ROKE-49722 format. One record per residue: residue in one letter; x, y, z of N, C-alpha, C, O in turn. Coordinates in Angstrom, 2 decimals. Example, Ala and Ser with C-alpha at 12.3 -4.5 7.8 and 13.67 -1.06 7.14 Angstrom:
2
r,n.x,n.y,n.z,ca.x,ca.y,ca.z,c.x,c.y,c.z,o.x,o.y,o.z
A,13.19,-5.69,7.80,12.30,-4.50,7.80,13.20,-3.30,7.80,14.24,-3.32,8.46
S,12.85,-2.25,7.08,13.67,-1.06,7.14,12.90,0.03,7.87,13.41,1.14,8.04
end
This chain:
84
r,n.x,n.y,n.z,ca.x,ca.y,ca.z,c.x,c.y,c.z,o.x,o.y,o.z
X,-13.70,21.33,16.73,-12.41,20.92,16.18,-12.21,19.55,17.25,-11.28,18.75,17.15
X,-13.68,19.46,18.64,-12.98,18.15,19.41,-14.12,17.23,18.80,-13.93,16.02,18.88
X,-14.92,17.54,18.40,-15.84,16.13,17.48,-15.00,15.44,17.01,-14.79,14.24,17.18
X,-14.19,16.60,16.03,-13.27,16.23,14.59,-12.11,15.55,15.03,-11.83,14.69,14.18
X,-11.16,15.53,16.16,-10.53,14.84,17.12,-11.04,13.38,17.42,-10.28,12.43,17.20
X,-12.06,13.22,17.83,-12.73,12.08,19.08,-12.97,11.35,17.24,-12.31,10.32,17.13
X,-13.58,11.66,16.22,-13.87,11.42,15.10,-12.67,10.31,14.57,-12.85,9.13,14.23
X,-11.31,11.15,14.62,-10.16,10.41,14.07,-9.34,9.33,15.22,-8.58,8.41,14.90
X,-9.63,9.63,16.25,-8.99,9.55,17.15,-9.57,7.45,17.51,-8.86,6.48,17.78
X,-11.18,7.57,17.32,-12.07,6.73,17.29,-11.27,5.52,15.51,-10.61,4.47,15.43
X,-11.72,6.27,14.74,-10.97,5.83,13.49,-9.83,4.96,13.53,-9.81,3.83,13.06
X,-8.39,5.79,14.40,-7.61,5.07,14.65,-7.61,4.03,15.51,-6.96,3.01,15.29
X,-8.26,4.18,16.43,-8.52,2.71,17.30,-8.85,1.50,16.81,-8.42,0.44,17.26
X,-9.80,1.64,15.65,-10.70,0.88,15.36,-9.60,0.04,13.77,-9.70,-1.11,13.33
X,-8.65,1.16,13.29,-7.86,0.21,12.58,-6.49,-0.45,13.23,-5.87,-1.36,12.67
X,-6.19,0.04,14.27,-5.02,-0.42,15.30,-5.89,-1.95,15.99,-5.41,-3.06,15.78
X,-6.91,-1.80,16.63,-7.82,-3.07,17.14,-7.47,-3.92,15.92,-6.55,-4.74,15.99
X,-8.18,-3.74,14.82,-8.49,-4.72,13.47,-7.42,-5.12,13.05,-7.66,-6.04,12.27
X,-6.06,-4.90,13.15,-4.85,-5.35,12.59,-4.37,-6.93,13.23,-4.12,-7.94,12.58
X,-4.34,-6.74,14.83,-3.85,-8.09,15.63,-5.43,-8.99,15.28,-5.44,-10.18,14.98
X,-6.56,-8.21,15.39,-7.69,-9.37,15.26,-7.75,-9.98,13.88,-8.11,-11.14,13.67
X,-7.43,-9.26,13.10,-7.56,-9.71,11.57,-6.30,-10.84,11.21,-6.34,-11.54,10.20
X,-5.16,-10.87,12.23,-4.13,-12.22,12.36,-4.41,-13.07,12.76,-4.02,-14.17,12.37
X,-5.28,-12.85,13.81,-6.03,-14.03,14.38,-7.08,-14.90,13.66,-7.12,-16.11,13.45
X,-7.91,-13.91,13.36,-8.95,-14.51,12.52,-8.68,-15.18,11.12,-9.46,-15.93,10.53
X,-7.43,-14.75,10.71,-7.25,-15.28,9.50,-6.35,-16.67,9.59,-6.04,-17.46,8.70
X,-6.04,-16.64,11.07,-5.12,-18.19,10.86,-6.30,-18.96,11.49,-6.13,-20.17,11.37
X,-7.20,-18.69,11.98,-8.18,-19.42,12.57,-9.31,-19.97,11.10,-10.21,-20.81,11.00
X,-8.82,-19.22,10.38,-9.56,-19.74,9.11,-9.02,-20.50,7.91,-9.44,-20.48,6.75
X,-7.86,-21.26,8.53,-6.97,-22.03,7.71,-7.80,-22.74,6.82,-7.69,-22.62,5.60
X,-8.85,-23.71,7.53,-9.47,-24.80,6.63,-10.21,-24.08,5.57,-10.57,-24.82,4.65
X,-10.51,-22.94,5.46,-11.29,-21.94,4.70,-10.21,-21.85,3.43,-10.49,-22.05,2.25
X,-9.03,-21.54,3.92,-7.89,-20.98,3.05,-7.42,-22.19,2.40,-6.72,-21.99,1.40
X,-7.68,-23.57,2.78,-7.32,-24.58,2.21,-7.86,-24.90,1.20,-7.32,-25.23,0.14
X,-9.11,-24.82,1.48,-10.56,-25.33,0.65,-10.13,-24.13,-0.72,-9.70,-24.45,-1.82
X,-10.35,-23.05,-0.34,-10.20,-22.11,-1.37,-8.94,-22.73,-2.74,-9.04,-22.81,-3.96
X,-8.23,-22.95,-2.11,-6.51,-23.34,-2.80,-7.45,-24.52,-3.42,-7.90,-24.48,-4.56
X,-7.70,-25.68,-2.39,-7.92,-27.13,-3.33,-9.12,-27.03,-4.47,-9.09,-27.81,-5.43
X,-9.96,-26.26,-4.37,-11.47,-25.90,-5.20,-10.75,-24.91,-6.02,-10.87,-25.51,-7.09
X,-10.04,-23.77,-6.34,-10.23,-22.76,-7.10,-8.35,-23.05,-7.86,-8.03,-22.93,-9.04
X,-7.50,-23.41,-6.77,-6.22,-23.31,-7.57,-5.42,-22.25,-7.30,-4.20,-22.26,-7.49
X,-6.32,-20.85,-6.65,-5.92,-19.95,-6.11,-4.54,-20.18,-5.15,-4.76,-21.07,-4.33
X,-3.67,-19.81,-5.06,-2.48,-19.80,-3.86,-3.23,-19.21,-2.61,-3.59,-18.04,-2.59
X,-3.43,-20.00,-1.67,-3.93,-19.08,-0.52,-3.17,-20.28,0.68,-3.89,-20.23,1.68
X,-2.38,-20.97,0.85,-1.70,-21.49,1.90,-0.46,-21.83,0.99,-0.42,-22.38,-0.11
X,0.93,-21.13,2.08,1.62,-21.11,1.33,2.36,-22.41,2.73,1.69,-23.04,3.55
X,3.97,-22.41,2.55,5.06,-23.03,3.45,4.95,-22.27,4.66,5.49,-22.85,5.60
X,4.33,-20.98,5.02,4.86,-20.12,6.04,2.92,-19.94,6.62,2.66,-19.21,7.58
X,1.92,-20.62,5.95,0.83,-20.00,6.59,-0.14,-19.50,5.48,0.08,-19.73,4.30
X,-1.28,-18.78,5.93,-1.88,-18.12,4.76,-1.22,-17.28,3.90,-0.22,-16.84,4.46
X,-1.34,-16.89,2.83,-0.87,-16.16,1.70,-1.22,-14.72,2.29,-2.12,-14.62,3.12
X,-0.64,-13.80,1.95,-0.69,-12.53,2.12,-2.34,-11.97,1.70,-3.04,-11.20,2.35
X,-2.56,-12.43,0.81,-3.67,-11.63,0.21,-5.00,-11.99,1.66,-5.87,-11.25,2.12
X,-4.68,-13.24,1.97,-5.70,-13.66,3.02,-5.94,-12.58,3.97,-6.93,-11.88,4.17
X,-4.54,-12.64,4.61,-4.65,-11.25,5.97,-5.25,-9.98,5.17,-6.27,-9.44,5.61
X,-4.76,-9.61,4.27,-5.08,-8.19,3.97,-6.79,-8.25,3.26,-7.33,-7.19,2.93
X,-7.26,-9.15,3.15,-9.13,-9.81,3.26,-9.47,-9.71,4.45,-10.06,-8.67,4.74
X,-9.30,-10.39,5.17,-9.94,-10.51,6.63,-9.55,-9.19,7.03,-10.55,-8.47,7.01
X,-8.64,-8.64,7.35,-8.16,-6.98,7.90,-9.01,-5.88,7.33,-9.27,-4.82,7.90
X,-9.42,-6.28,6.07,-10.08,-4.88,5.29,-11.49,-5.53,5.61,-12.18,-4.56,5.95
X,-12.18,-6.54,5.68,-13.57,-6.90,6.08,-13.50,-6.51,7.66,-14.25,-5.68,8.16
X,-12.68,-7.09,8.24,-13.14,-6.67,10.28,-13.21,-4.82,10.07,-14.25,-4.18,10.18
X,-11.72,-4.18,9.73,-12.11,-2.95,9.37,-13.11,-1.96,8.89,-13.34,-0.94,9.54
X,-13.59,-2.17,8.01,-14.45,-1.88,7.11,-15.77,-1.64,7.67,-16.39,-0.58,7.73
X,-16.22,-3.29,8.23,-17.25,-3.56,9.15,-17.04,-2.53,10.22,-17.77,-1.55,10.16
X,-16.09,-2.60,11.24,-15.94,-2.12,12.34,-15.94,-0.26,12.14,-16.10,0.54,13.06
X,-15.71,0.11,10.52,-15.97,1.46,10.96,-17.49,1.68,10.12,-18.00,2.78,9.95
X,-17.92,0.71,9.77,-19.34,0.81,9.52,-20.37,1.15,10.74,-21.19,2.07,10.75
X,-20.08,0.05,11.89,-20.42,0.47,13.00,-20.13,1.40,13.37,-21.13,1.97,13.78
X,-19.27,1.99,13.49,-18.53,2.97,14.30,-19.31,4.62,13.40,-19.55,5.66,14.01
X,-19.52,4.43,12.15,-20.59,5.33,11.51,-21.57,5.50,11.81,-21.91,6.65,12.09
X,-22.49,4.43,11.88,-23.73,4.52,12.07,-24.14,4.52,13.87,-25.25,4.80,14.33
X,-23.18,4.20,14.51,-23.31,4.74,15.93,-22.97,6.10,16.28,-23.34,6.60,17.34
X,-22.38,6.63,15.54,-22.15,8.10,15.83,-22.93,8.92,15.08,-22.91,10.10,15.43
X,-23.64,8.63,14.08,-24.56,9.62,13.28,-26.11,9.26,14.12,-26.93,10.12,14.45
X,-26.22,8.11,14.29,-27.13,7.77,15.63,-27.49,8.89,17.01,-28.62,9.23,17.36
X,-26.03,9.37,17.68,-25.83,9.98,18.70,-26.51,11.35,18.14,-27.50,11.88,18.63
X,-25.77,11.81,17.00,-25.51,12.95,16.33,-27.16,13.25,15.98,-27.42,14.43,16.21
X,-28.30,12.51,15.51,-29.41,12.57,15.21,-30.21,12.57,16.57,-31.25,13.22,16.74
X,-29.54,11.70,17.63,-30.74,11.85,18.96,-30.28,13.00,19.47,-31.13,13.82,19.83
X,-28.74,13.36,19.64,-28.41,15.29,20.19,-29.15,16.57,19.24,-29.24,17.75,19.59
X,-29.53,16.07,18.23,-30.34,16.93,17.30,-31.58,17.54,18.01,-31.91,18.69,18.29
X,-32.26,16.08,18.26,-33.86,16.19,18.86,-33.90,16.85,19.87,-34.75,17.72,20.08
X,-32.76,16.42,20.87,-33.26,16.92,22.57,-32.87,18.88,22.41,-33.07,19.63,23.37
end
């Protein structure tokens, strides 16, 4: 039970940290969003900044990447403790 609670806590922390990080990275990628809109015509920049899908895409990539790293680290720890 303690392991499961630890895993859930870590996932929640990753998601909470990914949200503000995603906002900052999305804003830093303004030149990319402008290029995407200019080259494809797909609405990426509005009068108030990047479109919602830009925030969602960046948040998703950061969250999934972070969760993948967390999963790999947890599996390595489990395999290391199983060997000893």
